[in-house]
C-alpha positions as a Markdown table, in Angstrom:
| # | Residue | x | y | z |
|---|---|---|---|---|
| 1 | Unk | -14.5 | -0.2 | -14.7 |
| 2 | Unk | -16.4 | -2.6 | -12.8 |
| 3 | Unk | -12.9 | -4.5 | -13.9 |
| 4 | Unk | -11.3 | -1.4 | -13.3 |
| 5 | Unk | -12.5 | -0.8 | -9.5 |
| 6 | Unk | -12.3 | -5.0 | -8.6 |
| 7 | Unk | -8.6 | -4.6 | -9.1 |
| 8 | Unk | -7.8 | -1.4 | -7.4 |
| 9 | Unk | -10.1 | -2.7 | -4.8 |
| 10 | Unk | -7.3 | -6.6 | -4.5 |
| 11 | Unk | -5.0 | -4.0 | -4.8 |
| 12 | Unk | -5.8 | -2.8 | -1.2 |
| 13 | Unk | -5.4 | -4.4 | 1.8 |
| 14 | Unk | -5.9 | -3.7 | 5.4 |
| 15 | Unk | -3.3 | -3.3 | 7.8 |
| 16 | Unk | -4.4 | -5.1 | 10.9 |
| 17 | Unk | -1.2 | -5.2 | 12.6 |
| 18 | Unk | 2.4 | -4.6 | 11.4 |
| 19 | Unk | 4.7 | -5.5 | 14.4 |
| 20 | Unk | 8.3 | -3.6 | 12.6 |
| 21 | Unk | 5.7 | -0.1 | 12.5 |
| 22 | Unk | 4.1 | -0.3 | 15.6 |
| 23 | Unk | 6.2 | 0.7 | 18.9 |
| 24 | Unk | 2.5 | -0.1 | 21.3 |
| 25 | Unk | 2.1 | -3.8 | 21.9 |
| 26 | Unk | 0.5 | -3.7 | 25.1 |
| 27 | Unk | -2.8 | -4.7 | 22.4 |
| 28 | Unk | -1.4 | -7.9 | 22.3 |
| 29 | Unk | -2.5 | -10.7 | 25.0 |
| 30 | Unk | -1.2 | -14.1 | 26.1 |
| 31 | Unk | -3.8 | -16.0 | 26.7 |
| 32 | Unk | -2.8 | -20.1 | 27.8 |
| 33 | Unk | -4.6 | -23.5 | 28.8 |
| 34 | Unk | -3.8 | -22.2 | 32.4 |
| 35 | Unk | -7.0 | -20.3 | 32.5 |
| 36 | Unk | -8.6 | -23.7 | 32.6 |
| 37 | Unk | -6.1 | -24.8 | 34.9 |
| 38 | Unk | -2.8 | -26.2 | 32.4 |
| 39 | Unk | 0.6 | -25.4 | 33.2 |
| 40 | Unk | 1.6 | -23.4 | 29.3 |
| 41 | Unk | 3.6 | -21.0 | 29.3 |
| 42 | Unk | 4.7 | -18.6 | 26.5 |
| 43 | Unk | 5.6 | -14.7 | 25.8 |
| 44 | Unk | 5.8 | -12.1 | 23.5 |
| 45 | Unk | 9.5 | -10.3 | 22.7 |
| 46 | Unk | 10.7 | -7.6 | 20.4 |
| 47 | Unk | 13.5 | -9.0 | 17.1 |
| 48 | Unk | 16.1 | -6.7 | 16.4 |
| 49 | Unk | 14.0 | -6.2 | 13.4 |
| 50 | Unk | 11.0 | -5.6 | 15.6 |
| 51 | Unk | 8.9 | -8.5 | 14.6 |
| 52 | Unk | 6.6 | -10.3 | 17.2 |
| 53 | Unk | 7.9 | -13.1 | 18.9 |
| 54 | Unk | 6.4 | -15.7 | 20.2 |
| 55 | Unk | 7.7 | -18.1 | 21.9 |
| 56 | Unk | 7.0 | -20.7 | 24.7 |
| 57 | Unk | 6.3 | -23.9 | 26.3 |
| 58 | Unk | 2.9 | -25.9 | 25.6 |
| 59 | Unk | 2.4 | -28.8 | 28.4 |
| 60 | Unk | -0.3 | -31.2 | 28.5 |
| 61 | Unk | -0.2 | -31.8 | 32.5 |
| 62 | Unk | -3.4 | -31.2 | 34.3 |
| 63 | Unk | -5.7 | -31.5 | 31.2 |
| 64 | Unk | -3.9 | -28.7 | 29.3 |
| 65 | Unk | -2.7 | -28.2 | 25.8 |
| 66 | Unk | -2.5 | -24.4 | 24.1 |
| 67 | Unk | -0.9 | -21.5 | 24.3 |
| 68 | Unk | -1.7 | -17.9 | 22.5 |
| 69 | Unk | -0.8 | -15.0 | 21.5 |
| 70 | Unk | -4.5 | -12.0 | 20.4 |
| 71 | Unk | -5.0 | -8.9 | 20.1 |
| 72 | Unk | -8.6 | -7.4 | 20.7 |
| 73 | Unk | -9.6 | -4.1 | 18.6 |
| 74 | Unk | -12.3 | -1.9 | 18.4 |
| 75 | Unk | -14.8 | -3.5 | 15.6 |
| 76 | Unk | -13.0 | -3.0 | 12.0 |
| 77 | Unk | -15.5 | -2.9 | 8.6 |
| 78 | Unk | -13.9 | -6.1 | 6.7 |
| 79 | Unk | -16.2 | -5.3 | 3.8 |
| 80 | Unk | -15.0 | -6.4 | 0.7 |
| 81 | Unk | -11.8 | -7.6 | 1.9 |
| 82 | Unk | -11.5 | -11.2 | 1.3 |
| 83 | Unk | -8.3 | -13.3 | 2.4 |
| 84 | Unk | -5.8 | -13.2 | 5.8 |
| 85 | Unk | -1.9 | -12.5 | 4.7 |
| 86 | Unk | 0.1 | -13.1 | 7.1 |
| 87 | Unk | 4.1 | -12.6 | 7.0 |
| 88 | Unk | 6.0 | -15.3 | 9.4 |
| 89 | Unk | 8.6 | -17.6 | 10.4 |
| 90 | Unk | 8.2 | -20.4 | 12.3 |
| 91 | Unk | 9.6 | -23.1 | 13.7 |
| 92 | Unk | 8.2 | -26.1 | 10.9 |
| 93 | Unk | 5.3 | -27.0 | 13.8 |
| 94 | Unk | 1.9 | -26.3 | 12.8 |
| 95 | Unk | -0.5 | -23.2 | 14.4 |
| 96 | Unk | -3.7 | -22.1 | 14.2 |
| 97 | Unk | -5.0 | -18.0 | 13.1 |
| 98 | Unk | -7.8 | -17.5 | 14.9 |
| 99 | Unk | -10.4 | -14.4 | 14.2 |
| 100 | Unk | -14.1 | -13.6 | 16.0 |
| 101 | Unk | -16.2 | -10.7 | 14.3 |
| 102 | Unk | -17.3 | -9.8 | 17.6 |
| 103 | Unk | -15.8 | -10.3 | 21.3 |
| 104 | Unk | -19.3 | -11.7 | 22.6 |
| 105 | Unk | -19.5 | -14.4 | 20.2 |
| 106 | Unk | -18.7 | -17.9 | 21.5 |
| 107 | Unk | -17.0 | -19.3 | 18.3 |
| 108 | Unk | -13.9 | -18.8 | 16.7 |
| 109 | Unk | -13.2 | -18.4 | 13.0 |
| 110 | Unk | -9.9 | -21.1 | 12.3 |
| 111 | Unk | -7.5 | -21.7 | 10.0 |
| 112 | Unk | -4.6 | -24.2 | 10.6 |
| 113 | Unk | -1.6 | -23.4 | 8.8 |
| 114 | Unk | 2.1 | -25.4 | 8.4 |
| 115 | Unk | 5.5 | -23.5 | 9.0 |
| 116 | Unk | 8.3 | -23.9 | 7.6 |
| 117 | Unk | 11.2 | -22.9 | 9.4 |
| 118 | Unk | 11.6 | -20.1 | 6.7 |
| 119 | Unk | 10.3 | -16.4 | 6.0 |
| 120 | Unk | 6.6 | -17.7 | 4.6 |
| 121 | Unk | 3.4 | -15.5 | 3.7 |
| 122 | Unk | 0.5 | -17.5 | 4.7 |
| 123 | Unk | -2.7 | -16.3 | 2.7 |
| 124 | Unk | -6.4 | -17.6 | 4.2 |
| 125 | Unk | -9.4 | -16.8 | 2.8 |
| 126 | Unk | -12.1 | -15.5 | 4.9 |
| 127 | Unk | -14.7 | -18.0 | 4.1 |
| 128 | Unk | -12.6 | -21.1 | 4.5 |
| 129 | Unk | -12.4 | -20.2 | 8.3 |
| 130 | Unk | -14.3 | -22.6 | 9.9 |
| 131 | Unk | -16.4 | -22.6 | 13.2 |
| 132 | Unk | -15.1 | -24.0 | 16.4 |
| 133 | Unk | -16.1 | -24.0 | 20.2 |
| 134 | Unk | -12.9 | -25.0 | 22.7 |
| 135 | Unk | -11.4 | -27.0 | 19.9 |
| 136 | Unk | -14.8 | -28.7 | 18.7 |
| 137 | Unk | -16.0 | -28.0 | 15.4 |
| 138 | Unk | -19.4 | -26.4 | 15.3 |
| 139 | Unk | -22.8 | -27.0 | 12.5 |
| 140 | Unk | -22.8 | -23.6 | 11.5 |
| 141 | Unk | -21.5 | -21.9 | 8.7 |
| 142 | Unk | -17.5 | -21.1 | 8.1 |
| 143 | Unk | -16.9 | -17.5 | 8.8 |
| 144 | Unk | -18.9 | -14.4 | 6.6 |
| 145 | Unk | -19.3 | -11.5 | 9.0 |
| 146 | Unk | -18.7 | -8.1 | 7.5 |
| 147 | Unk | -16.5 | -7.2 | 11.1 |
| 148 | Unk | -14.0 | -8.2 | 13.1 |
| 149 | Unk | -13.1 | -7.4 | 16.9 |
| 150 | Unk | -10.3 | -9.9 | 17.5 |
| 151 | Unk | -7.1 | -11.8 | 16.0 |
| 152 | Unk | -5.5 | -14.8 | 17.6 |
| 153 | Unk | -2.6 | -17.4 | 17.0 |
| 154 | Unk | -2.7 | -20.4 | 19.0 |
| 155 | Unk | -0.7 | -23.5 | 19.2 |
| 156 | Unk | -2.0 | -27.1 | 20.4 |
| 157 | Unk | -0.4 | -29.6 | 18.8 |
| 158 | Unk | -2.1 | -32.2 | 21.4 |
| 159 | Unk | 1.7 | -33.0 | 22.5 |
| 160 | Unk | 4.2 | -31.0 | 24.8 |
| 161 | Unk | 6.5 | -28.8 | 22.8 |
| 162 | Unk | 8.3 | -26.0 | 22.7 |
| 163 | Unk | 8.0 | -23.8 | 20.0 |
| 164 | Unk | 9.0 | -20.5 | 18.2 |
| 165 | Unk | 6.6 | -17.9 | 15.5 |
| 166 | Unk | 8.1 | -14.4 | 14.8 |
| 167 | Unk | 5.4 | -12.5 | 12.7 |
| 168 | Unk | 5.9 | -9.0 | 10.5 |
| 169 | Unk | 2.6 | -8.3 | 9.7 |
| 170 | Unk | -1.2 | -9.4 | 9.1 |
| 171 | Unk | -3.4 | -7.4 | 7.4 |
| 172 | Unk | -6.6 | -8.4 | 4.5 |
| 173 | Unk | -6.5 | -7.5 | 1.1 |
């Protein structure tokens, strides 16, 4: 009986955001290094198939160096879910996926992933997401909360570069 319950739980998923099925993207915001005086620029647009396209230019001017898109929401109970599943197509560059359990927390929990230039499914175990604040690793445990309130995609590879990341869906399993 216990194994049937675990199997059913693993088959279930919690959709955080499905760009193709959502008409309202106003919940997504751009936050770039301009909040600290930088000059990076980015935007979100819609592909013909309804996916989000996060594009822009990362600039190192004025101590800048990152661009991000974020989604804040009412706390979602994630008890029983073990990993984030993201369907996306990148440009061969490295990106970060970040979560916060609570918007009042200073730390974000981060996992870096490499894109291939093709459609791929990124799987990130929640317990492998590491705590950071302003780019510095923190001496505290990896993510272990039962709720989340923010998801974010970020690029900040320490160099000036253009980027393009197409995102279909974010869910937990």
